[in-house]
N, C-alpha and C positions, 0 to 999 in steps of 0.2 A: 386192420390199420395200416396207413400209410404216413410216412413221416419223411420232412426234409428240413437240414439243417440250413439256414440261410444267415447272412450278416446284415445289418441296418447298414446302408449306403448313402441315405441322403446327410447331409450336413448337419442339419439341426436336431436328428434323430426321430423319434417316434412321438412328433407333438400332436396337438389336434388334429391336422390337416390329415397326415397319414394316416391317424387311427381312425379317422372317420371312412377314409377311403379302404383302409381293411376291412374295418366291419360291414361297410355297406357291400362290397364284394363277397365276405363271409356269409351274409344271410341268404345270398341268391343258392347257395347249396343245402342239400337235405343232411348231409353228414354233420356229425358234431365235430365242431373244429376247437383245438387248442392250441395255445401258444405257451412255451417253456423255456422261458432265458435260461441260458447255460450257466452253471456254476449255482443255482440255487434250487430250492424245492418249490418255488411259485408258480403256479399255473393259472392262466387267464382264459376265459372264454372268449373267442376270438369275434364273437358276433356282437359283444357286449362293449362298445365305446367306452364306456366307464373302466371297466376292467382292463382294457388296452392304456388306457392313460396310466393307470396306478402302476404300471411296470417300470416307467421312468428309464426306457431306451435310449441310448444315444447312440450316434455315428459309430460302429464298429462293434457293438452289442452283437452276439450271437442269440439266433432263437433258433428252437426246433417248432416247426410248424406239423403238428399232427392231427388228424383226422378220421373218422371211423363213420362209413356209412356206406349207401349203394354209389354216391359221386365221390368218394375220397382221393382217389387219384386227379381228377380234375380240379378238385378243389385246393389242395396242397399245391398244385403244378401252379396253377393261376396266381394262389397268394404268394407263391415264392417268386414268381416273376415280376409282382407289385412291388416286393420288396427290393429285390435285386435292381428294380428300374430307378430305385431313388425317389419312388412315388411321383416322378415327372418332375422331380426339383432339381435334378443335376443338368 
């Protein structure tokens, strides 16, 4: 398992467009990928846009991206970079 903690950067948070971009990138990997918001017991499947939308993440929310599988390191790295880039909205 590989994991990294990142902070949501874009002003509008994890709304429909970022959730879509995140899930589209996540499905490219074979690994199981989970999102865990800090301070909760909630876990979301990163490959499900519906699961991601239910998290209600705003700017400044801290999440852990966790992956397990053959491409786990690359998956966490690329998804972390996507979040830190502000999903191209900044």
